[in-house]
N, C-alpha and C positions, 0 to 999 in steps of 0.2 A: 283463399277466401279473404275478404277484407275484414279487418278487426280494428276496433277503436280502443286506444289506450287513453286513460284519463289522468288529470291532475286536479287537485282540489280547486277549487274554484269552478300507351300500352301497345306494347306490341300486341298483346291480347289482354283484355281487361280481366279482372279477377275478383274473387269473393272478399268480403269486407270485414276488417278488424279495426276497432277504434281504441286507441290509447287515450286515457283521460288525464288531463292536467290543467291547472289554471295558471297561466303565465301572465306576468305583469307587463303586458304589451299593449300599446295603444292601437288596437286593430278594430276594424269593423267587421263583424262576423259575416253578414249577408253578402257584401260585395266579394269577400274572399271565397265564399261558397259558390257564388254565381260564376266566378272565374274558374273555380274547380270543375264546374259543369263541362267546360270545354274538353277536359281530359281527366275525369275523376278516377279512372282505374289505372293501375300500374301494370307492369309487365306480366305476361302470362306465366303460368296459368292462374296463380292466386297471389294477391297482394294484400297487405294489411295497411289500412289507413289509421293513422294516429290522429284523432281529431282533437285538436287543442281548442278548448272553449275559453277564450281569453276573458278575464274579468279584471276590473280595476281593483288593485289591492294596495293597502297602505304599507309602507315600509319604514323602518327606523331610519335615523339619519345615516346616509350612505357613508361607508368607511372607505378610506383610500387604500386600495390594495393593488399590488402589481400582479399581473397574470401572464402566463405563458400562452400566447395566442398567435395565430398566423399574422403575417404582415398586413394582409388586407383588412383584418379586423382592427388591429392597433392603429392603422392609418385612418380609419373611418369612425372608430368609436373612442370616446373619451373614457377609458377604463377606470379613471380615478374619480369620476363624478357619479357613478352608479353603484348600487349595492352589489355584492357578489351574486346574489340570486337573480337580480335583474339582468346583470351581464350574462349570466348563464342562459336566461330566457332569450336574450337577443342572439346569442350564439346558436341556440337551438333553431331559431327562425332562419338563420343563415346556413343551417345544416352542418355546422361545425361542431360535431357532437363531442369529440375528445376535448376540445377547448372548453365546451360547455361544462363537461364533467369537472375539469380543473377549476372552473369558476365556482361551481356549486360546492366544491370541496372546501372553499373558503367561507362558505355560509355556515350557520349553526347546524351541526350534525345531529342535534337532538330534535330536529324538525321533520315530522313525517312528510310534509310537503316537499322539502328538499330531497329527502331520500327517494321519494316517488319520481321526482324529476330526473335524478341521476339514473334511476332504473330505466326510464324512458330513453335517455341518451344511449345507454348500453344496448337497449333493445333495437334502436335504430342501427346499431353496428353489428346486429345479430349475435351479440354476446348474451345469450339467454340466461346462462348460469349466473353471470354478474347482475343482470337485470333482476332475476328472481331473488337474489340475496338482498338487493336494495328494497324491493317491494316488501319482502318479509321483515326487513328492518323497519320500514315505515309502519307496518302493522304491529310490530312489537311496541312502537311508541304510541300508536293510536289504533287499537284493534277494530274500531268502527269506521275506519277510513275507507269509504266505499270505492273511491277512485283507485286506491292501491289494490283493493280486492279484485276489481275489474281487471286491472293490469296484470295481476298474477294469473288471472284466468287466461289472458292472451298468451302468456308464456306456455301454459299447458296446451293451449290450442296450437301454438307453434310446434310443440312436441307431438302433435296429433293425439293427445290424450283428451279427446272431446268430452267424455263423461266428466272428467275432473274440471275441465274448463266450464262446462254447464253449471256445475256445482258452485263455482266461484261467481259466475255471472248472476245466478239466482240469489246468492247471498248479498251481492252488491245491490241488486234490485230491492231486496227486502229492506235495506238500509236507506235507499234512495230510489223511489219508484218513479221519479220524474226525470230521470236521465235517459234520454233517447239512445245514447250510444250503448248503454248496458243491454237494452233490449235488442239492439242491432247485433251486438256481439253474440248474444244468446241465440238469435236466429241463425247467425252464421254457423255456430257450433252445431245446431240442430241440422242444418243443411248438410254439413260435412259428415254428420252421423246418419244421413239419409232419413231423417225425421222431418219430411217436408211440410206436413201439416202444422207441426209445432213451430217449425221455422217461419212459415208464412204468418202464423198468429203473432209471433214475436216481432216480426218485421212490421206488421200492421200497427202494433202498439208503438213501436219506435217512430213510425211515420206519423202517427196521430199526435205524438208529443212534439216532433220536429220534422216537417216535410223535407228539410234540407240535410238530414242526418246522413244520407247515403252519398252525399256529394262532398268528398273529402278534400282537404287542402293538399295541394301537390307537394309542399315541402314536408309533409308529415307521412310520407308513403314508405311502407316497409314490405318487402316481398315475402310471401309464404309459398308453400307448395300445396297443390290440391288437384282434384280431377277436373278435366275440362268440361265434362258433362254437368258437374255441379255449378260451374261458372255460367253455363248456358241457362240452367234453370233459375239461377239467382238473377241474372240480368233480365230474363223474361218476367220474373216476379216484380222486379223494380219497375219495369215498363208498365205492368198492370196497375201498380199502385199509383204511379204518376198520372196515367191516363184517366183513372177513376177520379182523381183530384182535379182533372182539367189542366194539368201542367204539361202541355203538349210537347214543348221542346225537350224536357227531361224524359218523357215517355218515349219519344222517337229516338233519343240518344241511346237509352238502354235497350230498346228493341233492336237498334242497329248493332249494339254490342252482342246481343243474343245471336243475331245472324252470324256475326264474326266468329262466335264460339261454336257454331255448328247447327243452330236452329234452322229447320227447314219444313216445319209442319204447317203447310198452307191451310189445311182444314181447321186445325186448332186455332190459328190466328183469326181466320175469317169468321169463326163462330164464337169468338170470345167477346162477350158483352162488355168486358172491361174497357175495350177500345171504342165503344160506341160514340163517345163524345168527340173523338178526334178522327174517326174513320174516314170522313169525307173531306178532310182538310187537304189542301194541296201538298203540304209537307209529308203527310202520311202516305198519300198516293204516290208521291215521288219515291219514297222509300220502298214501297211495294213494287214499283217499276224497277228500281235499281236491283232489287233482290229477285226479280223475275217472278214475283207473285202474281202480278197482272201484266198485261201487255201494254206498251205505250199507246195512249189514246183510248184505253178502255174506259167506259162510262161509269159514273158513280152508281147507276142503277144496278150494275153487275156486282156491286159490293155490298148489297143490302144484307144485313144479318138475318139468319133464320129466327123464327119466333121461339123455337125450342132449342135448347142446348144439347149437344151431344156429350154424353158422360165422358169425363176425362179421368 
């Protein structure tokens, strides 16, 4: 399942986890997300997205520090002209997590933000125990640091302790109810725990805050393990949400992923009013043809939705 990790500030696709962090990177969020739409999901069966929400952040005068980093980094980055934390952020963007940790270790270690970022780097390397220690250290410095609380929840989610993950996500939401990734992670934990109605409610809340929350950045992907059936349900749910919002491309993308994960319920699809806005578009009909839901050349009239829904 996909999970989002935070900071302050596919072979087959999978469920969603978002890590939270704010990195001092001069990025534009929407174009990155739009690019992520091309392949938002990682390898099967479940992957975790770490959604970095870049914010501009002021830093003290950069200190000149030497770092142990790969040749490609030292050749392209002036490591003496940026602060240790900023260098760590840049290395994270390049997916050079060990080098990022080394850079962050030269930053002030009494900073909850820095500890949180180190935890994220460890989590990218699947070192959950080390990540957990860093998130806990961040919370010992700032117990109300919602991003670290969310990220600690993703560790428990990775350990398949869904109830404990839900507890931390809810705590993060109480501290910051405007963060879409917290609700998305909560929805993912509910889906993994087979609480589909609660999961859908959490996803709708996340979508209302940020329609792009489920479209993760490719550089921030982490794999998890989970059931293929859960992936199918999740992708179908995403398709419903985007279709209802009139976001045709995203809806068709996730519906295609649902088919890839094993969805084959023609009756459910054709009676689902969530797809009414895009039902007769050429792109939607092409997908139905590709998945053998309709025959080539079948007319739109044959796809009219019934007036009453069949209970599901």
